[in-house]
C-alpha positions in Angstrom: 1.7 -120.1 84.5 4.3 -119.5 86.8 4.6 -115.2 87.7 7.9 -113.8 87.2 9.4 -111.6 90.5 8.3 -108.8 89.0 5.2 -109.0 86.2 4.6 -106.7 83.2 0.7 -105.4 83.0 0.9 -107.5 79.4 1.6 -111.1 81.8 -0.6 -110.0 84.3 -3.4 -109.0 82.1 -2.5 -112.7 80.4 -3.2 -114.7 84.4 -5.9 -112.6 85.1 -7.6 -113.6 81.6 -8.1 -110.0 81.1 -6.8 -106.9 79.4 -4.0 -104.6 79.7 -6.8 -101.6 79.5 -8.9 -103.5 82.2 -5.5 -103.2 84.6 -5.0 -100.1 83.5 -8.6 -99.3 84.5 -8.0 -100.7 87.9 -4.6 -98.7 88.4 -6.6 -95.0 87.6 -9.4 -96.0 89.9 -7.0 -96.8 92.6 -8.3 -100.1 92.8 -7.0 -103.7 91.6 -3.2 -105.1 92.3 -1.0 -102.2 94.3 1.8 -101.8 91.0 5.3 -99.8 91.0 6.3 -97.2 88.6 9.8 -98.1 87.0 10.3 -94.3 85.8 7.5 -92.2 84.2 5.7 -95.1 82.6 6.9 -98.2 82.7 4.0 -100.3 85.5 5.2 -103.1 86.9 3.6 -105.7 90.0 5.5 -107.7 92.1 4.1 -111.2 92.6 4.3 -111.2 95.7 1.5 -108.3 95.5 -0.8 -110.4 93.4 0.0 -113.5 95.9 -2.2 -111.4 98.6 -4.2 -109.3 96.4 -5.6 -112.8 95.0 -5.6 -113.7 98.8 -7.6 -111.1 99.6 -10.3 -111.8 97.0 -10.9 -114.7 98.6 -14.7 -115.5 99.4 -17.5 -118.1 100.9 -20.7 -116.4 100.0 -21.8 -114.4 96.6 -24.0 -112.5 98.7 -23.1 -109.3 101.3 -23.1 -110.5 105.1 
């Protein structure tokens, strides 16, 4: 799936193979991909933020250094 420049929660949930509720929980807790509020209810993600978030999550080991 190619991500458009602006991504809906539904599209991002599909891309991450998770649920929209999980993304909402991340937003509530202040973690995960940075997002934009359009108006009072619509949430959107920028493709550049999604890709930067994924890059920041890269690991070379499972243990804590």
